[in-house]
N, C-alpha and C positions, 0 to 999 in steps of 0.2 A: 416186283414192282415196289418202289419205295413211296412212303407217304411223307410229304413235306408240307409244313404249315407256314406258308408265306403270308397269309392273311388271317392268322388266328384271331379269335375274339377274346380279349381279356375280360374276365368277369371277376369283380371284387365282391367279396361276401364278408359281412360283419354282423354279429349278433349284438344289437343295441336295445335300449329301452328296458322296460320291466313289465310285469303283468299289470301293475297299477297304471303305468303309462299307456299301455295298449287298451286297457279298459276305458280310460278317459277318452282316448282317440276314437274308439269304437262308438262310445256314447255321443261324442260330438258329431261324428259322421252320420250316425243314424238320425240324430236330431236335424241335421242339415238336410238329409234326404226327405224328411217329413215336411220341411218348409219350402223346398225347391224341387221342381219337377226334373231338374238336371238336363242333360243333353243326350242325344242319341248319336253315338260315334261308332265304336267297334263293339259296343255292349249289346248282348242279346239276353233278354229276360232278366236284366239287371239294371242298376242305376249308375249313372256316370255324372259326377258333379261338373260344375263349371270349372274352368281351368285357372281360376284365381285363388286356389287354396292357400298358396304361399303368402298371400297378402292378408290373410285372416289371423287375428291375434291368437285365437285358440290353438293354432297349429305352429306357433313360433318355435316351440321347443323341438318339434320335428324338423322344421326348416333349419334350425341351428345345427342339428345332427347331420343333416344333408350337406351343409356347407363344410362341416368338419370332415366328412367323408370325401367331399370334392377336393379339399385342400390336400388330403393324403394322396388321392389319385393323381392330381395334377403334378405333385412333387415326384411321385413314383414314375409317372410317364414322361417326366422332364418337359412338361408344358410350361411355358413362361407367361401365358396370359392369365387373367383372373377368372376363377370359376364364376359361372353365371347360372342362375336358376330361371329359365325362361317361362315355364308354367308348371303347374302342379295340380293334380286332381285326385279324387277318390272314386273308387268303384265299390259297389256292393253287388256281389254275385251270389244270390241264394241258390239252393240246389236246383240244377237245371240252367242256371245262368252262367254265361261265359263271355269272353271277349274274342272276337274273330282275329285271326292273324293280321298284323298291321306293322307299319314302320313308323318311326318318329323322324320325319324329314328335318333337315337343318339342325340336327342335334349331334354334337360330338359324343356325348354320353347320355344314356337314359338309365333311370334307376327305378327300383320298386321297393316299397316297404310293406311287408305283410303285417297288418294289424291282427288278423285272425285268419287261420287257414286250417283245414282238416288235417289231422295227424297222418292220414294215409296219402297225402299229396305226393305225387311222383314228379320229380324234376327232370326235365329233358334238356 
C-alpha cells in the first residue's frame, strides 16, 4: 500500500522575537488578564482574551511580524490576494489549563506565537 498526500497541511515555522520581546509581551498579556475577565471559548482552566488583540497598540510589533510572515506565505503559496488578519487573541494556560480541540472556520490560514512554553513541550 502506498501513502499519497493529496491534501497535505503545510506548516510554516519561524523563530522570531527575542527574550526581551517575549518578556514584554508576557507582561502586557498578564496585565490584560488582570483587567479583563476574558472569554470562554475552547479554554479550560485558563484565560482567553477578547479577539481584538491586533487593534491594541502594545501588540503592534507582533502584528507587524505576523504581516511579514503572511507576506512570505502568500508569495510562497502563489496567492494573489492581500493578507488579512481577521482577529487575534491571547491565551494563558497555567498548569492544568489547556484548549480543547477546535477549528478556525472561514480562515485560510491560522497561526500561533508562543510567548512562553515549557521546554518539555511535545509537538504533534
